[in-house]
C-alpha positions as CSV (number, residue, x, y, z in Angstrom):
1,M,0.3,0.2,0.0
2,L,1.1,3.9,-1.1
3,R,1.4,6.1,2.4
4,W,0.6,9.5,2.3
5,D,3.6,10.3,4.1
6,N,5.8,8.4,1.2
7,L,5.3,10.8,-0.5
8,T,8.1,13.2,-0.6
9,G,8.4,15.0,-3.4
10,L,6.5,16.4,-6.4
11,L,8.4,16.1,-10.1
12,E,7.7,17.9,-12.9
13,N,5.8,15.1,-14.6
14,G,3.3,15.0,-12.3
15,S,4.7,12.1,-10.4
16,F,5.9,11.7,-6.9
17,V,8.9,10.2,-5.7
18,L,8.2,6.9,-3.3
19,I,10.8,6.0,-1.0
20,T,10.8,2.2,-0.6
21,S,11.8,0.1,2.3
22,D,15.5,0.0,1.2
23,N,15.7,3.6,1.6
24,T,16.0,3.9,-2.9
25,A,13.8,6.5,-4.6
26,E,11.6,5.0,-7.2
27,P,9.2,7.4,-8.6
28,V,5.2,6.5,-9.4
29,T,2.4,7.9,-10.6
30,V,-0.4,9.4,-8.5
31,Y,-3.8,10.7,-9.8
32,I,-5.4,13.4,-7.4
33,F,-8.9,14.3,-8.4
34,S,-9.7,16.7,-5.7
35,S,-9.6,20.4,-6.2
36,Y,-10.3,23.8,-5.0
37,E,-12.7,26.3,-5.7
38,G,-14.1,29.1,-3.7
39,G,-11.9,28.6,-1.0
40,K,-13.3,24.6,-0.2
41,V,-12.4,21.2,-0.7
42,K,-13.8,20.3,-3.8
43,M,-14.3,16.2,-3.6
44,T,-14.7,13.8,-6.5
45,H,-17.3,11.3,-6.5
46,W,-16.5,8.2,-8.3
47,K,-19.6,8.3,-10.6
48,K,-17.9,11.3,-12.3
49,L,-14.4,9.5,-13.4
50,T,-17.2,7.2,-15.6
51,N,-18.0,10.1,-17.5
52,P,-22.1,9.7,-17.2
53,N,-23.9,11.2,-20.1
54,Y,-26.7,12.8,-17.4
55,L,-26.7,14.7,-13.8
56,G,-26.6,12.8,-11.2
57,S,-25.9,13.0,-7.3
58,Y,-22.6,12.5,-8.1
59,A,-22.2,16.3,-10.0
60,F,-23.2,17.9,-5.9
61,Q,-21.3,18.5,-3.8
62,P,-22.4,17.8,-0.1
63,G,-25.4,20.5,0.6
64,E,-25.1,21.9,-3.1
65,E,-28.2,22.9,-4.9
66,K,-28.1,24.0,-9.0
67,A,-30.2,26.6,-10.0
68,V,-30.8,26.3,-13.5
69,T,-32.9,27.3,-16.3
70,I,-34.4,24.6,-18.5
71,A,-34.0,25.1,-22.3
72,A,-35.7,22.1,-23.6
73,V,-37.7,19.5,-22.5
74,G,-38.3,15.9,-24.7
75,Q,-38.4,12.5,-25.1
76,E,-35.1,10.5,-25.7
77,E,-33.4,7.4,-26.3
78,V,-31.1,6.7,-23.1
79,T,-28.1,4.0,-23.0
80,N,-26.7,2.4,-20.0
81,P,-23.2,2.9,-20.2
82,A,-22.8,-0.3,-18.0
83,E,-25.0,-2.3,-20.5
84,P,-24.9,-0.8,-23.8
85,E,-27.4,-3.2,-24.8
86,K,-30.0,-1.9,-22.9
87,K,-32.0,1.3,-24.2
88,E,-35.0,2.9,-22.6
89,N,-37.0,6.0,-24.4
90,C,-37.2,8.5,-21.3
91,I,-38.2,12.3,-20.7
92,V,-35.1,14.5,-20.8
93,A,-34.8,18.1,-19.8
94,H,-31.8,20.1,-20.9
95,F,-30.9,23.5,-19.5
96,M,-29.2,26.6,-20.4
97,Q,-26.5,26.9,-17.8
98,P,-23.4,24.2,-18.5
99,E,-25.0,21.3,-17.1
100,K,-25.6,18.2,-18.5
101,P,-29.1,16.7,-19.2
102,L,-31.4,15.5,-16.1
103,I,-33.9,12.5,-16.9
104,L,-36.8,13.3,-15.5
105,N,-39.0,10.5,-13.5
106,K,-42.8,11.5,-12.4
107,T,-41.6,13.1,-9.4
108,N,-39.8,15.8,-10.9
109,C,-42.3,15.8,-13.4
110,R,-44.8,16.6,-11.0
111,A,-42.7,19.1,-9.1
112,I,-41.7,21.5,-12.5
113,E,-45.4,21.0,-13.9
114,R,-46.6,23.0,-10.8
115,L,-43.5,25.4,-10.7
116,A,-44.5,26.2,-14.7
117,G,-47.9,26.2,-13.9
118,T,-48.6,23.8,-16.8
119,P,-47.8,19.7,-17.8
120,D,-47.1,21.0,-21.2
121,I,-43.5,20.2,-22.3
122,E,-43.5,23.2,-24.9
123,K,-44.2,25.7,-22.0
124,W,-41.3,24.5,-19.8
125,P,-38.3,26.0,-21.5
126,G,-37.4,29.1,-20.0
127,V,-38.9,28.4,-16.4
128,G,-36.1,28.1,-13.7
129,I,-35.6,25.0,-11.4
130,I,-33.3,24.4,-8.1
131,L,-32.1,20.9,-8.1
132,C,-30.8,19.5,-4.9
133,V,-29.9,15.6,-3.6
134,Q,-32.4,13.9,-0.9
135,R,-32.3,10.4,0.0
136,V,-35.2,8.2,-0.8
137,P,-36.3,4.8,-0.9
138,A,-35.3,2.5,-3.6
139,F,-35.2,-1.1,-4.0
140,G,-35.5,-1.9,0.1
141,E,-32.6,0.7,0.6
142,L,-31.9,4.8,0.9
143,V,-30.5,6.1,-2.1
144,E,-29.3,9.6,-3.5
145,A,-31.3,11.0,-6.1
146,V,-31.4,14.1,-7.7
147,R,-35.2,16.5,-7.2
148,V,-36.9,19.3,-8.3
149,R,-36.8,21.7,-5.4
150,P,-40.8,23.0,-4.9
151,V,-39.5,26.9,-4.8
152,K,-38.3,29.1,-7.6
153,P,-35.3,30.3,-8.0
154,F,-33.7,33.9,-7.2
155,I,-34.2,35.6,-9.8
156,C,-31.6,38.5,-11.3
157,A,-32.8,42.5,-10.7
158,D,-31.3,43.9,-14.0
159,C,-31.2,40.9,-16.6
160,G,-34.3,38.9,-15.2
161,G,-32.8,35.9,-15.7
162,V,-31.7,33.0,-12.7
163,I,-29.2,33.6,-10.0
164,S,-27.1,30.7,-10.3
165,G,-23.9,29.4,-9.1
166,Y,-20.7,30.6,-9.9
167,G,-17.1,30.3,-8.7
168,G,-17.6,27.8,-6.1
169,K,-20.4,30.0,-4.8
170,G,-23.6,28.7,-4.6
171,H,-26.2,30.8,-5.7
172,A,-28.1,31.8,-2.4
173,E,-24.5,33.1,-1.6
174,I,-24.3,35.0,-4.9
175,R,-28.0,36.7,-4.5
176,E,-27.1,37.8,-0.6
177,H,-23.7,38.6,-1.4
178,T,-24.8,41.0,-4.2
179,R,-27.7,42.2,-2.4
180,K,-25.1,43.6,0.0
181,T,-22.2,45.1,-2.2
182,Y,-24.9,46.5,-5.2
183,G,-28.7,46.8,-3.3
184,R,-30.1,44.3,-5.1
185,Q,-30.0,40.6,-6.2
186,L,-27.9,40.2,-9.5
187,C,-26.8,37.3,-11.4
188,A,-22.4,36.8,-11.6
189,E,-22.7,38.2,-15.3
190,C,-24.7,41.2,-14.0
191,A,-22.5,41.7,-11.0
192,T,-19.5,42.1,-12.6
193,K,-21.4,44.4,-15.3
194,A,-21.5,46.6,-12.2
195,K,-18.7,46.3,-10.5
196,A,-17.4,47.7,-13.6
197,S,-19.8,50.6,-13.5
198,A,-19.0,51.0,-10.0
199,G,-15.1,51.3,-11.1
200,K,-16.1,54.1,-13.7
201,A,-18.0,56.4,-11.7
202,P,-15.5,57.5,-9.4
203,E,-12.9,58.2,-12.7
204,K,-15.8,60.2,-14.6
205,E,-16.0,62.1,-11.3
206,N,-12.2,63.2,-11.5
207,A,-12.3,63.8,-15.3
208,Q,-15.1,66.8,-14.7
209,A,-13.2,67.9,-11.3
210,A,-10.1,67.9,-13.4
211,A,-12.2,70.3,-16.8
212,A,-13.4,72.3,-14.1
213,A,-10.2,73.0,-12.4
214,A,-8.5,73.9,-15.8
215,L,-11.5,76.4,-16.7
216,D,-10.8,77.8,-13.1
217,H,-7.4,78.6,-14.5
218,E,-8.1,80.0,-17.8
219,N,-10.6,82.3,-16.4
220,G,-8.4,83.3,-13.7
221,P,-8.8,84.2,-9.9
222,E,-11.4,87.5,-10.9
223,A,-13.1,85.2,-13.0
224,E,-17.1,85.6,-11.8
225,A,-20.1,83.3,-12.0
226,V,-23.3,84.7,-13.8
227,P,-26.6,83.2,-14.0
228,D,-27.3,82.3,-17.9
229,Q,-29.5,84.7,-19.5
230,D,-32.0,82.2,-21.1
231,G,-32.8,79.8,-18.0
232,G,-31.8,81.6,-14.6
233,P,-29.8,80.7,-11.9
234,A,-31.0,77.5,-11.9
235,A,-30.2,76.3,-15.5
236,G,-26.1,77.0,-15.1
237,T,-23.9,79.5,-14.9
238,R,-21.0,80.9,-16.9
239,R,-18.2,82.8,-16.6
240,R,-16.8,86.2,-17.6
241,R,-14.0,88.0,-16.6
242,R,-14.3,91.4,-14.7
243,A,-13.6,94.6,-16.9
244,E,-10.4,96.1,-15.2
245,A,-10.9,99.3,-13.9
């Protein structure tokens, strides 16, 4: 067995150095799939390594929820990777976000019907839903399954789209952060735009102040402000040089 304390150094080729019992160094290759995202350790479900074609509980971190928008729903022929000869027609939902499609069972179809307000799948595209993992009884035991929560997701105040998770943060975290930072709930894309706009505001104010200072310097210390003849004092002022005595 390979102990963690036998891994003494990382080589350029991605292998580690294994110190054997006779104190000799032997390079070995070790594959580590866990990673950090958003300051958190991102664990890897073993099913991810089989590269399934559809979304499953394996794609969720503990306690994670995925807010998505339905792009299309239809019946598709689904093949089991473990048994390629077995095929089945299933209802499958595709999403606007970069998530794999989800095979919909009757429970999830009913949940979407309630959220969409209609059983017609042609009217489901554009409906936002929240996906989570629940333990449900199946085959005499409790197993993990993807479920559609019976609540609607948060909506971006600027673009009207669903607020989805981004950069290791969940949709609820992004909503709360943007409400505190920008005074309204925003999706990640609109939050980026709001941040850029906030950065440009001080630059505009500085430019206006610089232009006013340049005008004062040009007119000199004896310049005075007088009301516009057209609109009065409220319409703005213009500067003129005092006549020299």
